[in-house]
Structures are given as C-alpha cells and as structure tokens.
C-alpha positions in Angstrom: -13.1 -13.4 14.6 -9.3 -13.4 15.2 -6.5 -14.7 12.9 -3.0 -16.0 13.2 -1.0 -13.9 10.8 2.5 -13.9 9.4 4.2 -11.2 7.3 6.7 -11.5 4.4 8.6 -8.3 4.3 9.5 -6.0 7.2 9.2 -2.5 5.8 6.9 0.4 6.5 3.6 -1.4 5.6 4.3 -4.3 7.9 5.3 -2.0 10.7 1.9 -0.3 10.6 -0.4 -3.1 9.6 1.0 -5.8 12.0 0.6 -3.5 15.0 -2.9 -2.5 14.0 -4.0 -6.1 13.6 -2.5 -7.2 16.9 -4.2 -4.3 18.7 -7.5 -5.6 17.2 -7.0 -9.0 18.8 -5.2 -10.9 16.1 -1.9 -12.8 16.7 1.2 -12.1 14.5 3.2 -15.4 14.4 6.2 -14.6 12.2 8.0 -11.9 10.2 10.3 -12.7 7.4 12.8 -10.4 5.7 15.8 -10.8 3.5 17.4 -8.5 6.1 16.9 -10.3 9.4 17.7 -7.2 11.4 14.7 -5.5 9.9 12.4 -8.4 10.9 13.9 -8.3 14.4 13.1 -4.6 14.7 9.5 -5.2 13.7 8.9 -8.1 16.0 10.3 -6.0 18.9 7.1 -4.0 18.7 4.8 -7.0 18.6 3.7 -9.4 21.4 4.9 -12.9 20.5 6.0 -12.8 16.9 9.2 -14.5 15.9 11.7 -13.8 13.1 11.3 -16.4 10.3 14.4 -17.3 8.5 13.2 -18.3 5.0 10.2 -18.5 2.7 9.1 -22.0 3.8 6.1 -21.4 6.0 4.6 -24.9 5.4 4.8 -25.7 9.2 3.5 -22.3 10.3 0.5 -22.0 12.6 -0.6 -18.9 10.7 -3.6 -19.0 8.4 -3.1 -15.6 6.8 0.1 -14.3 5.2 0.6 -10.7 4.1 3.1 -10.2 1.3 4.6 -6.7 2.0 7.5 -6.6 -0.4 8.1 -4.3 -3.5 6.2 -5.5 -6.5 9.5 -5.9 -8.4 10.3 -8.8 -6.0 7.0 -10.7 -6.5 8.3 -13.0 -9.3 11.2 -14.2 -7.1 9.3 -14.4 -3.8 6.1 -16.0 -5.1 8.1 -18.8 -6.8 9.9 -19.6 -3.5 7.0 -19.1 -1.1 5.6 -22.2 0.6 2.5 -21.9 2.7 0.4 -24.3 4.8 -2.6 -25.9 3.2 -5.7 -23.7 3.0 -3.9 -20.6 4.1 -4.8 -17.2 2.6 -2.1 -15.1 0.8 -2.7 -11.4 0.8 -0.8 -9.1 -1.6 -0.3 -5.6 -0.4 -0.2 -4.1 -3.8 -1.4 -1.1 -5.8 -0.9 -2.4 -9.4 0.3 -6.0 -9.5 -2.2 -8.3 -11.3 -4.0 -10.8 -9.0 -4.2 -13.3 -11.9 -0.5 -12.9 -12.6 0.4 -13.3 -9.0 -1.7 -16.5 -8.8 0.1 -17.9 -11.8 3.5 -17.1 -10.3 2.6 -18.7 -7.0 0.7 -21.7 -8.4 1.7 -22.3 -12.0 0.3 -25.8 -12.0 -3.0 -24.7 -10.4 -2.9 -27.3 -7.7 -2.6 -25.1 -4.6 -5.3 -25.1 -1.9 -4.3 -21.5 -1.0 -6.5 -18.5 -1.8 -5.0 -15.1 -2.9 -6.4 -11.6 -2.5 -5.2 -8.0 -2.5 -5.2 -5.6 0.4 -4.3 -2.1 -0.8 -4.0 0.7 1.8 -4.6 4.1 0.1 -2.1 5.8 2.3 1.7 6.4 2.3 2.8 4.5 5.3 6.2 5.3 7.0 7.7 3.6 10.0 7.7 5.6 13.1 5.2 8.2 11.8 1.8 8.2 13.6 -1.1 7.7 11.2 -4.8 7.3 12.1 -5.3 4.0 10.4 -9.0 3.9 11.4 -9.5 6.7 8.8 -7.4 5.0 6.1 -9.2 3.7 3.0 -8.4 0.1 2.2 -9.2 -1.4 -1.2 -9.8 -5.2 -1.5 -9.7 -7.4 -4.6 -10.5 -11.1 -4.5 -11.3 -14.0 -6.8 -13.6 -16.0 -4.6 -16.2 -15.2 -1.8 -14.3 -17.1 0.9 -11.3 -14.9 0.4 -13.5 -11.8 0.5 -14.9 -12.8 3.9 -11.3 -13.1 5.3 -10.1 -9.8 3.8 -13.2 -7.9 4.9 -12.8 -9.2 8.5 -9.2 -8.1 8.6 -9.9 -4.7 7.0 -12.7 -4.1 9.5 -10.1 -4.6 12.3 -8.3 -1.5 11.0 -10.8 0.8 9.3 -14.4 1.4 8.3 -13.3 2.9 5.0 -13.3 -0.2 2.9 -13.8 -0.7 -0.9 -14.2 -3.8 -3.0 -12.6 -3.1 -6.4 -11.4 -5.0 -9.5 -7.9 -4.8 -10.9 -8.4 -1.9 -13.3 -10.1 0.2 -10.6 -7.2 -0.5 -8.2 -4.7 0.7 -10.8 -6.6 3.9 -11.3 -6.8 4.5 -7.5 -3.1 3.9 -7.3 -2.4 6.4 -10.0 -4.7 9.0 -8.4 -2.9 8.3 -5.1 0.5 9.1 -6.7 -0.7 12.2 -8.5 -2.4 13.6 -5.4 0.4 12.5 -3.1 4.0 11.9 -4.1 4.0 13.9 -7.3 2.3 16.8 -5.8 4.7 16.7 -2.8 7.6 16.9 -5.3 6.1 20.1 -6.8 5.6 21.6 -3.4 9.3 20.8 -2.6 10.4 22.7 -5.7 8.2 25.6 -4.7 9.7 25.6 -1.3 13.2 25.6 -2.7 12.4 28.6 -4.9 11.1 30.6 -1.9 14.1 29.6 0.3 16.5 30.7 -2.5 15.2 34.3 -1.9 15.0 33.8 1.9 11.3 33.5 2.2 9.3 30.9 4.1 6.9 28.3 2.6 4.1 29.9 4.8 3.9 32.5 2.0 2.0 29.9 0.0 -0.1 28.6 2.8 -3.3 30.3 1.7 -2.8 29.4 -1.9 -2.2 25.7 -1.2 -5.1 25.6 1.2 -7.3 27.1 -1.5 -6.4 24.5 -4.0 -6.8 21.6 -1.5 -10.3 22.9 -0.6 -11.2 23.2 -4.2 -10.1 19.6 -4.9 -12.3 18.2 -2.1 -15.4 20.4 -2.9 -15.3 19.5 -6.6 -15.1 23.2 -7.5 -11.7 23.6 -9.1 -10.0 26.9 -9.6 -8.9 28.2 -13.0 -6.2 26.0 -14.6 -4.8 28.9 -16.8 -1.0 29.2 -16.6 0.4 32.6 -17.6 4.1 31.6 -17.7 4.8 30.2 -21.3 7.5 27.7 -20.1 5.3 26.3 -17.3 2.4 26.2 -19.7 4.4 24.0 -22.0 5.5 21.8 -19.0 1.8 21.4 -18.0 0.9 20.4 -21.5 3.6 17.7 -21.6 2.3 16.4 -18.2 -1.2 16.2 -19.5 0.0 14.4 -22.7 1.8 11.8 -20.5 -1.3 11.2 -18.4 -3.5 10.9 -21.4 -1.1 8.3 -22.9 -1.2 6.3 -19.6 2.6 6.5 -19.3 2.4 6.7 -15.5 
C-alpha cells in the first residue's frame, strides 16, 4: 500500500520521515513552512514534491498529512489548517493530547478527517545519518481505520512499532528526555571539567560504557554519591521527577 503524503513543517523530522517514506514507495506531494526557504530545501531532496504556500490543502491530492511543527504552534496551526475530505492528519508529537488536538482542529465536530499520533522515539537532526529501520515509533489513534493507516506508514520505516495511549506516550517522552538530552547535558559538563585541566573525555569512556551497559541489562550500579554538594543536587533532581515537574 502506498500513500500520497504532504508535510506541514520543514524541520528535522520532515527531513528524515519524508525521505524514508518516499524510499518505501510513497509519494510526497507538498511541504509547507512559514519559512518557504526551508520547505524549498526539503523538497530539493524529494522526487516530485512542491512547496505549498499556505495551510489550505483542501485541493491537495494527498490523503495523509504529517504535522511536524513545535507543539507550541499547534493551537495556531490546527485552527487554520484545511484538509481534503477523509484525509488523515498525523501529529508528530511526544506530549500533545490527541483529544485536545482534535478539538482545536474540529471544534464543531463536523470534520470527516481522522487524527492520530506518530511519535519517533529518536532525536532527529537534518543531515545526520540515522538508521530509521531501528527507530522505535509509537502510535496513538482513536479509531481502527486510522490505526491501519498509521501502522502501514510506520512499517514502511521500521519494525519497532508500539501502540500506546496518551499517558504512556508522555512517559515514553519523559524517559527519552532523561536518557537523551538531559544526560547529554551532564556529559557536556563532565567534558568541560576535564578540558579545563587539559584532559580528554576518553578518560571517562570506560565509566560511561559501564553505566550504559548497566542500564540496558537492568543491573544498575551503586547510586551512592560521596560529594555532599552533588548529593544534594541529586536529591533535588529526584524530588523534581517525583513531583512530575518535567
């Protein structure tokens, strides 16, 4: 099964997902961005895609639309967005409520469009090669028809696919941030400390490898921290996590 697809947003996610779906035999029709130069750059990597100038896609030949914009832009974009009848709208989102998105897009509940969520558990960056066939994708839907569409699209990219609900998706997103971006920030600080005394990060290679291995084997190392100041910082982090502030 192949689909005609359009993308709203021309950032890192579109750059990777659009190319992967085209390579699997789907056809990308259009790419829209508030910054047309970004959309032009993305379509230059695709076969026949065109830059779309606004959020009115009502005459588009596409049947699937990926919304790849920051979640902070959803309220504005969803209220302006016009899609063809019976098209499927796919939110690429880690935390935004599917029910809330549906209400923003269709407040009078008269639309014939279905909405689902397509959440890649991976930090995607333009120009950086990533093995998408090993990338987990979480799907959330409201009706079975939408699920069939999302499953078919996900299978074009990866075999690592999970059907989740909204609360599960939020927890996966938080785990992704803790294990990814926040851990990377701590590594960066460790690197700066070593460089300040003219030592290379390779000094910690064995230690980092040991902790990564412990994480994936489910056999964690001791969590005791001897430094009083860092012990207090660690306590504060745990309190923040327990109160669900991030």
